[in-house]
C-alpha positions in Angstrom: -9.7 -64.7 -18.0 -8.0 -64.1 -14.7 -6.2 -60.9 -14.3 -6.0 -60.6 -18.1 -4.6 -64.2 -18.5 -6.6 -66.7 -20.5 -7.4 -69.8 -18.4 -5.8 -72.1 -21.0 -2.5 -70.3 -20.4 -2.9 -70.4 -16.7 -3.5 -74.1 -16.9 -0.3 -74.6 -18.9 1.7 -72.6 -16.4 0.2 -74.4 -13.5 1.1 -77.7 -15.1 4.7 -76.5 -15.3 4.7 -75.1 -11.8 3.1 -78.0 -10.0 4.1 -80.9 -12.2 0.5 -82.1 -12.6 -1.6 -81.8 -15.8 -4.2 -79.0 -15.7 -6.5 -78.1 -18.6 -8.9 -75.2 -19.0 -11.8 -77.6 -18.3 -10.2 -79.0 -15.1 -9.6 -75.5 -13.8 -13.1 -74.4 -14.5 -14.4 -77.5 -12.8 -12.3 -76.7 -9.7 -13.6 -73.1 -9.7 -17.2 -74.3 -10.1 -16.9 -77.0 -7.4 -14.8 -74.8 -5.0 -12.2 -77.5 -4.8 -8.9 -75.6 -5.3 -6.2 -76.6 -2.9 -4.1 -74.1 -1.0 -1.1 -75.3 -3.1 -3.1 -74.5 -6.3 -4.2 -71.1 -5.0 -0.6 -70.3 -4.1 0.5 -71.3 -7.6 -2.2 -69.2 -9.2 -1.2 -66.2 -7.1 2.5 -66.6 -8.0 1.7 -67.0 -11.7 -0.4 -63.8 -11.6 2.2 -61.9 -9.7 0.5 -62.0 -6.2 1.1 -63.8 -2.9 -1.2 -65.0 -0.3 -0.8 -63.6 3.2 -2.7 -64.6 6.4 -3.0 -61.7 8.8 -4.2 -62.2 12.3 -7.0 -59.8 13.4 
């Protein structure tokens, strides 16, 4: 679960958001291999109700 959302539901919502098929297994694989793209990270943040912000030190 991520932020209370089952990974299978996250995969479904990511598929709809990005137009690419995601499954629970493919997401776990990306998490394990550290291969999420910035686009995928932004989609996950949006789905979970967050945004990504870069702040210069």
